[in-house]
N, C-alpha and C positions, 0 to 999 in steps of 0.2 A: 362796582363803585353805582350808587344812586344818582339815577340820569338828573341831571341839571345841577349838581352841585357847585358844580362849578362857574357856575351862573351870575355875571354884577349883579346890581341896579339895576344899570342902565339897563341892559337885554333883559331881565326881568322883566322890570318898567314898558319897554318893546315888548316884549311879547302880551302884556295885557292890554296893551295898545291896538294889536293888533288882532285880538280875538275880541273887540270891541267895535274895533271895525267892519270886520268879517262878520259879525251879526248884523251888523246894521245893514249892510251892505246883499249878507239872503234875504231879508227882509224886507230888501228893494227889488228884489228880484224877485219875488212873491208879489208882488206885488204887480210889477207888469204885469206879470206871467195872468194873476190876476182880470187886468185890463184886455191883456191881447186874449185871452177864455170871453170876455163880456163880447169883444167886438167879431167872435167867431160866433159865436151864438148869435148877437143879431145879422150876421151874415148869412145861415141857418135860417131864422126864421122869415127873412124878407123872400130866400126862394119858395121858401112857404108859402106865404100872400103871394108871389107873383103867380104861381103853380095853379091858385084858388083862381085869379080875376081869369083864367081862361078852361077851367076847367079838368086839368090833367086828370088823367085816368095813371094815371103813373108817382100819383102824390108828391107831385114834388122832386120823383127822383132826379129829372132832366137837369131843370131849374138847381138842383142841386151842384149837380155834376160839374154844369157851367160857372157854378159863380166858385167853385174850388179850383176847378181852370185858373180864373183868371185869376184868382188870389195866389197859386198857386207858380205861375210865369212869373210873378211879379220875387215871388220870394225864392225861386230861384230852387225849389222841390217840386215831387211826384205831386199831383190832383189825388191820387189814395189818400195823401198824408193829410193832405188838410180837410178831406172828407174826414180820417177818423179823426182828426182834432175839432172838427163842430161837429161831430155826431156826441163828441168827449166834452166839447164846452157847454151843449143844450142840456146834457144830461147834468152838468155843477149848476150853471145860469136859472136853468128851468124848474127843475127840481131840490136842489139842495142851496136855495140861496144864502141860507147865513152859515153855509159854507164858504161858498163863492166871496161876503160880505169879511168873515173874518181871516180871509188869506190876502183878499187885496188893501187890506189893514197890516200886512202882516206877520200878525199872530199865529199863523200854523200856513208852512211850506207847501209846493203845489205837489208831493208828494203824499202828504196828510189826506189833502184834496182828495186825494187818487184813491189812496185806500178809503175813506167814508164812502164816498160815492160807488166804487167799487164793490164793497160791501155786502150796503145800500142797496143796490140796484132791483132787486126784488119785491124790499116791499113797495105796497101799491097806492097808500093812505093818506093823501098827503099830510093829513094830522100827523101815522104814526112819523114821518119822513120828517115832518119840521121836532118830534119827541125824540127820535134816531137821534137825529144831527144836536141838540140839542144835550142829551148825555156826550156826543162826542169831541165836542168843541173843546172843552175843559183837558179830557184825556190827550187830544192835542195837541192841546201846548203845551205841555206837559212833557211826553212820551214818545218815543222815536216814529218812523215809520213802521219799521220792522216791530216794535211790542205795541203798535195801533191794531196792528193788522188784526192780531187774536183778539184781541180786544172790539171791535170792528164790527169782527163775526161771530163775535159773543151778544156783542144786543143787537144787530140786529136780525137776531133770528126769536127779541123777543115780539116784535114788530111784525116777521112774514107773516104774510097770504098762506102758506102751505106752509109744513113742517121738513127740515133737512130730510127726513125717511122720506118725503112723497117727493123734495125734488132731486132724491139721490138714486133713486126710480127711472124716473126717468133719463137722469144723467147717464146713468148706467151702459145705455142703448147707446151711445160718443162716445164708448171707449176703444182704441185704437192703438194702433203701433205706426209708425213713418219714418221720414230718413230724410234727412236735410245734408245736401252736400257740402265740405267744405274746403279751405285753400288746401295743398299740402297733401294732396293723396288720401284727405281724412274728411269721416264725417259719421256725423249727427244718429243715434236711435234713440226718436222719441217714444216713452206711455203713457197711455193717458185712460188710467184706471183708477180702482176704487183706491182710496185715498192707504188705508191701513193695507192693502196688498203691497201695493207702492212704499209706501216705507216698509214694512215686514222683508221686502226681497233687499234694500239698498240694503238695511238693519244687520241682513243673515252676512251682505257680500262685504262690507265691512269688519263683521266680527272674525271672517275669514283670510282677510289683509293682513289685519293688527295679529293674526292666530299666524300668516305666514314669515311676517315681518318679522313676529318674534322670533319663529322658531331657528331662522335664517341668522338674527345676529346670534342670537345659546350657538350656533354651529359656530359662528366665526369666533368665537370667542376660545371656545375650548378646543377647537383649533390652534387658536395665537397660544394658549398655553402650552400642549403639548409641542406646539413646535412643525406644524407640517400645512401645507400649503392647501387654499382654500378659498372655491372660488368664491367666492360670497354674492348674493342674488343683492342689486343694487338700482331697486326700481322701490318709487316710491309707493305708497298706499293707494293712492289714484291708477296709477298704473296697473296695480296688483290685484284691483277693485275689475279694471277695461278688464285685464285677459281671463277672471275667473268668470265673469258675467260672459264671454265668448266662450270660453272650455264648458260652458252653461246649456248654452243655448245651440252650440251645434253639436257638444257632441252630450248631453243629455248627465251629464257630471265633470266634477274640475278635476279633467283625468290626467292634466296635466301640473294638479299644485299640486294635489292632496299629498299627504306625506306618507310614510310606513304604512304605519300603525292608524289608517283611515280618520284622522283627526278633525278632517270637515265633516263629518259627517253625525259628528256631536251637537254640532253645531243648527239651533232653529232662531229664526227670525225672532226679533224682541220690538214688541212695540206698549207703551204707556196709553191705554184708554181711561178714561173721570169718566162715570157717570153715576147722576147722582139717583137713590134707589128709587124713586120716585117716576123716575120716564124708564125706569129696566120696570116696573110694577104699570106703568099706564098700556089701557089697550090703546094704541093707536087711531083705531076707528074712532071709535069716543070723543077721544081727544079734540077735538074742533065742537061734538056737538055739545061734548064736560061745558067749554070757553063759552059757545056761545047764550047758550042760561047761565053765564057766568055762576061755576057750582063750585069753581074755589078760589078759597083767600089768599093764595102761597103767593110771595112774590118772590124775588129771582137774587141771583148772586148779587152782591155788595158791591158790583163792581165800578159803579158809577155812583150820583149825589142824582136827585132827582127819585119823582113815586112812580113802580111799577107801572105797567104799561096797564089799561083798564082789560076784563079776562075778553072784551071780547076783538080784542085786536092782539092777544096775545098769546102763545100758546103756553100750556098751567105747566107743565119741564123742562127745564133748559135738555136741552142734545145734549148727547154723549160726546167730549174731543180727542181729540188723535195728539199725545204729548203736549194739552194746555192749546192749543194754537187751531187745531183745525176741526168743525163741527163735522161729524160724521152722523149715516143715518141711524136710528135706532138697532132696522134690524141685527148690521151687523156686528154692537153694539152686542147686542142679548148673545146672537153664536156665541160670540168671541169673551163671552160671562160660560158660556155651557163649556168650553170648552178651559177653560181656565185651570189651571193647577190648582192656584193662591191668589187670593185678591189683597189688595192694600185695605184697610179700611180707616177710612177719610175720617173722621166726628168737626163735623164742623160749627159754629153757633150759629140758634137760629134765627138769628134776626144778626149779625153783623156779619157772618160768617166766616167768621177770621177760624180761620184753622188752631183746632182743638189739642189733635191727638190724630196719630198715627197708628195703627195697631193690626195683628195678623192673629189671622187664627195658632196659626205658627210663628209667633215669632222670634224677631232675627233683623239684626242690626234697624230694632227700631226708633234711635238718633236720628240716621240717614235717611229714612225713607220719612223721618215727621219732617227734614228739612230741606225733603227732598220735593217733597207735598207743597207744604207753607214757600218755600222760592218759586219754585216749574223751570227756572230761567236764571242767566247769567244778571247777580246783581247790581253788576255796574250800571248807570243810565244810557237806558239806546240797547243793551245789548239782549241780544234775546236765544243764545247759544240755551239748549233745550239744560236742567237743572239734571241729569239724571248724563249728561257728557261732565261735568263740568267738577271741578277738586273743590270738597268741604276745605275751607280756612279757618282760622282763629284769627279773632278778630285782636284778641288780646291774646298775644302770643305763648303757646305752652311752658315755650320754656322759659317762660318771663309768668308762671304761675296761673297760665289764663287757665278756665275751667273751662272742660272739651260740652259745653253742654249750647242745648237750641241757643241764648241767648246769646252767644260767646262763637258761635259759628252761622256761616252763612256763605252759600253756592257762587264763586267765581270762576269765568272758562280760563285755560290753560294762561291767554293773552291776561285776562284780566287780573290774577293772578299775580302772576309775571311786575306786570305795572306798577301795582299794588309793595309791591316786595325790593322794587328794583328803582323806583320814584320819587319823588316829592309828594306825590298824592295821602291823601291821608284821608285814614277810613276809621269809621263810627261806629258802632252799633247803638239804634236808641231803642227802646224800647215797643215792641209791637215787633219786631223782627224790624224795619225800620234803620238802614243802611245810609248813612250820611257820609258821602264822601266830599273830601274838601283841596279845590284842584294848586295847581303850584303857583299861579296867579292869587288865590286866596278867595277864590267863591268856593258858594256852596251849594252840592246839591243833593239831594234826596232820592235815596231810592225806596217805593215802599210796598211791597213783597205785594203784588197783582191779586185779585179775588180770586179762591177758588172757582170753578165749575162748579153751586150745587147749589138749593132751593136753602134760602129765608126768608122769611115771614116778618109781618109788620109787628110794633107792641101788642092793636091790637088784635092781632090773626092771633099772637101768643096766648092771650089769655082765651082766647075763644076755641083756642085747637081743643080736639078731646080728647090727646094723647100725650 
């Protein structure tokens, strides 16, 4: 039965009022948190001013600790917590004042501000930070913090003083494994390592866990059909994933889980990397020199309005991206390109960056590949589940003569696929892959396909381009 089908007009009116009230309450909370950040930033400045007066060699460290302790005691929290808040507030207020102002006006939330500041923390030039914030604020007003994170990382790379490849080479020296103890005899194992390796490890564990789960369910069905007793493995996929990891680390192989025919040996890790061809072709050592000379007129993926940064502030080609979310170093992207058995070629418009087609030297499942490249993630507003983990769904049902084509298909994660079919939420696909959702209270939300990780050119560049 469709959700909310039995709701009365009065109940729907109450729901509409609740949604509006919560929207106002959230904006008020964001404003209050911005005000708190302003006060904490003033406290941090006060500590530095006091230290300067005494010419303290610690550069204000003890002054900050003293003031943090004073604030912490009145708030009944740890002084270390207040120190962290003061540092974060200083970053927001001093380095990204327009972002702080937008939060104070209730236009964006505190979580949006954190995402913008975190992604832009390595931008050194004040002018570049201002330009970066100008691009991000309209996006923050329209997207969830989860989705905004991927966009912020991509845009920040355009203004960073160093490339992600250079930073990755240094960051690799920080890779480590550590343990944190929990309650009830449990603990957590953490690994900080290159993103491509971590995502590949998790994907292989997931494939194994799902394969084992499906094998168990198949055996259970056969036993029931044959009238045999069967001791079914009732572990969840999460539980199996942990047990597999334990097997692999302690014994070197999933010896306690593999099937008789060695199913797991056939499972390899999968990750999806998007890399502009110009990024693969460029010489890392010459990137910065070319930029300094203003050698290229290339622009960037059209993921936000505004002019591209000048060549002395920006990188000539965007970095590779993992699952359309995490920038990865060019070294890793090139190594993966060298060992890949096949690549999806995503053809994009040279000016707008819109996906035009997706093909492969050995064509297969063309439409699925095209939609995965276009959508990149679930098309419900605010959802960031990767498209490869989503269902492809007909907006106009195939049972009602809906066409199986790109203008009638979109990627929805299982949660929002079910919501679409079992609630009063209405979905309509507009030109350009735009998905328009109408809520039970009549509000309309538009979800636009994210800009692909590609290189674009201005109109004048396209005219002058020699190719």
